C-alpha positions, 0 to 999 in steps of 0.5 A, a space after each residue: 835933383 832931390 825933391 823937397 816937398 814940405 807938406 806934412 802928410 796923413 795916413 790912415 791907421 788900422 788894427 792888428 785885425 785890418 779894421 780902418 779906424 776913424 782918425 788919420 795919423 799924422 806923420 812925423 815931419 823930422 823924417 817924412 819932409 818929403 825929401 827923396 834923393 834919388 843918387 843917395 838911395 842908389 848908393 845905399 842900395 849898392 853898398 848894402 848888396 855888395 856887403 851880403 857877398 861873402 867873397 869865397 870864391 878862390 882859384 890856384 895859381 901854378 905854384 899852388 897846384 900839385 905836382 909838375 916840379 920835373 920836366 916832362 920830357 927832355 928839352 930835345 930829340 923828341 919832335 915835340 914842343 919844349 915843355 918845363 912843367 905840366 902845372 902851366 896854364 895851358 895844360 889840363 889840370 894846371 894853375 889859373 891865370 888871374 882867377 878869383 882869390 878870397 877878397 872882401 866887397 864891402 862898401 862903406 857908406 857914412 851914417 849920415 848918408 845912409 839916414 838921409 837915404 832911409 829918409 827918401 825911401 820913407 819918403 818915397 813910399 809915402 807919397 805913393 800912399 804905400 804907408 799903412 799905420 797899425 795901432 798896435 802888434 799885440 800877438 800873444 803866441 805866433 800865428 801865420 794866420 793873424 798876419 795872412 788875415 791882416 794883409 788880406 783885409 788891408 788888400 795887399 796880399 799879392 803885394 811885398 808887405 814890410 812890417 816894421 814893428 816898435 822894438 823887437 817882438 818875436 811872436 809877429 816876426 815868427 807869425 810872418 816868417 813862412 810868408 814869402 812877401 812879407 818880411 818882419 823887422 823892427 823899425 830900426 833895423 830897416 834899410 833902405 834896400 828893405 824899404 824899396 824892396 817892399 811895395 807897402 809899409 806897415 809901421 806900428 804906431 809906436 815906431 813913429 812916436 805916436 799912440 793910438 787908443 786900442 779899440 774893442 773888436 771881435 776876431 772874425 768868427 770861424 766857419 760853422 761845420 753843418 751839424 752831422 745829425 741832420 745827415 743820420 735820418 737821410 742815411 738811415 732812409 737810405 740803409 732801410 731802402 737797400 735793405 729790400 734790395 739786398 733781399 732781392 739781390 739774395 733771392 736772385 743769387 740763391 734762385 740761380 745757384 738752385 738753377 746751377 745744382 739742377 742741371 748738375 744732378 741730371 748729368 750726375 744721374 745720366 752719368 750712373 745710368 751710363 755706367 749701369 748699362 756698360 756693367 750689364 753689357 759687360 756682363 753679358 759678354 762674360 757670359 757668352 
């Protein structure tokens, strides 16, 4: 049953940076009259989803499959079942029976029915308090951070957000194109499916026929990085402390090397004395 509620509705308004404005915006009564017609919305959504189908699925019946013109074997005498073609449906590689063929899934919905469905969807979101009015989307250049900051300040970052602009605005579209839960489109191009897909709808004031005076506000200040000069004295003290330690380690290494060289010299001296004694013994033996 349609739900008709003729009370005028007022919603909160915000700036494009997410700052709340003092005044509330009255939604136009011609669209937001409280009408919510569920059967009409269902018909519009199913027609929209059906119109998105391409209908390219295609199969071949037995007459379109290549081959199978000759009888595989003679009718009698083989002991096998009689066959007339290798492209019969019960053969591997044969044709398909009652398979899908290219077709159109288009559903036509009258213009007045589509308008009523869109009106019902907007009223459903308005009754839930899920419509926010933005004064103006005046983005000088595409910036995803602008949309992220906006939905973050509105506390709807974890919801599906539909942004409806007043006409085509490429900078706003490009700013939200990379966000999976944000969809940007002109207000006139929106459909019942898009409105019901979203959890929150952000509508530009100009799209509703209202004008809001701009508010002078500054963008959120970026985070300042700590100056590098403060860490320099600490690094200098660390390097100064490391220098004596490096000298000590160098002295230890030199002492270790000297200690290793001393036994090597002793062993070399022993080897030379042993050689001399061996030479003396050999000369004595020769004299004898």
